[in-house]
Phi, psi and omega in degrees: 000122181284175186299318182294317179297319179296318179298314181293322177297314179296323179297314180293323177296321179295314179298316180299319180295325178298318181282325174296330181295349176302323181238354184229095185305326181297324179294319177301315181296320179297321180292319177295323177295323178295322177294325176296316179297320182295337181248012182055045180255136177278331185225150177205156180195163168262129182242128179252123178257115173284103185285346177283315184253001178056052180234141178260141171233128181255129176214175183050060186269135172262124183057061184295146173235091187304321182292328178291318178298318180296317180294322179299309182294328184280318192236333194246348180303318181296336183254011178291115184293344180296334182302329183292340188252337188296326182293338182271352183283147168259160180304128182097347179281153180249142164261123178234117191300321181297326180282312186286330187258004173090023175102170186301313185292321178294323179300312188281000169276349179276141179304325182301320181277318182291324186256342183242299184303310181293320184296332183251027169073032177240164181233331187204156184229138173220152179207144178243133174284108182280316185209140175239119178249167181303329185241359176200156175243149177241128180239146164265115183253135180232146176224140175264152181285157176302142181094344176270157177294153176293156180297145168246147186307317184293337181290316180281331178292347176294346176250022177301332179300334184277337189297313177300323178291321177297318179298314180293320179296321177298315180297317180293322179294317178299319179296317180297318179294323177295320178295319178296318179296318179294323178296316178296319178295318179299317179297319179297317180295317180299323181291344177280344180294145181274012180217166182282139178228133178221146167240118187238147170278168183303329180274007177091000177293140184273126172264322184199149177183158175267179184300316179297321180297319181293327174295319181288333179300322178292333178279322183282324180229074181297149179297158182305133179086357180249153178245166179236149180281356183257139177244131180258147178287347178214149181298123179293323179301317179293321177298318180295316179295321180295321179289331184262007179294113184293336183279315184210073180295138178281128187306321181197142174227151180220157178210152173265135178247136180228134179265166181298333181271006177096353178295148182231159177206155175254129180248121181240133180235124178232150183281149167246131184289162180299343183281353183294151191297328181292343184265003187300324180287331184254334185050050174222157183290166176218173182233141173264124182244130177234135181235119178253113178277140176278107184246166177296140179289131178304136183302330184276358183298320181299313180293328178293319178295325178292315184289321185279321191236357178069032179290146177282164178305319180294319179292324178295318180299318179293316181297318181290328175296317178294323179295332179281001176103000180283143170282172184298315178299318180294320179296320178299315181295319182292322183271349180070040180239157179285157180300318181296322178297317180296321180295319179296316179295320181295321178298319178295320178297317178303314183294316184290324182270348181072022182272309175087335178222160179295325180297316180291323177297316179299320179296317179297314181296323178296316179296316180296318179296318179296321179297321180290323179293315180296325181291000000 
């Protein structure tokens, strides 16, 4: 392989590593090391300048020298002569100390070079403004080892081909990290729900779900050869297919689930259209599945309803019966009251709680119950 072929191979490997580094930090590090070799640099790093607070952060370091970084931040950052020039750079421009500071001899008359650069085994500094954002700048910083010649502009400009790729890779990496952070936040928020949540494809593959939802997925769609202790009033597979029918999805389907031990739950399936963001790779519809388990009403719910809304004992009994999953006729039978009495009490509950409908009242009771359980 001749010199030109070797150069082009290393160039392509460096570019490939920058993009692989979006998800693979070692590849990013290898590419930065290759840029150091291409410029005869002993050290290299990405430096982020917070332009709001005028603070530097150094990361992605090639051949790190921790004591040098500590000394720079502690004693020498204020006297770094490069600061005078960085604000004038445009994206892609280079700061080269020999050019900006008037040559080697002029550089070493400065305290920064005499007391810091030389003391930590370096000879020259160059930096490229990779990206300028409203609140921060990103630089590729390079340093040569002591005993090597100072940088000349054409030497660092020899890697100008890498700067646009580095800029794009940084943007993609930031986007990927933001997506990961948002995904983690979404998962945390879903886990705060007091009920199971699932997003499923037509074949039952899971796109998203909280912890409770993943437990319920095994009950709703047990693996081949396994059975479930829960029986549904309607086939869950048929509900899922109906919600995911691209021609005519059914707006909502529901089923009652009952376990062998008598526990009950409500299963609701609603369609998500193909345009939802999770479907972009497949361009097919999906279904949102919610499972509300009928659980025991927290003992403190009654006193909370009395303290917050001034409900009477009779109204509290009706509200807690409804909170336990009973419908109004079932609640009347359980409490031994007439239908007209329950309607009168329910109207009073609506007024005191400001809900106005059974659906809103149920939502309020669920929230209060979840708060008591979490507490």
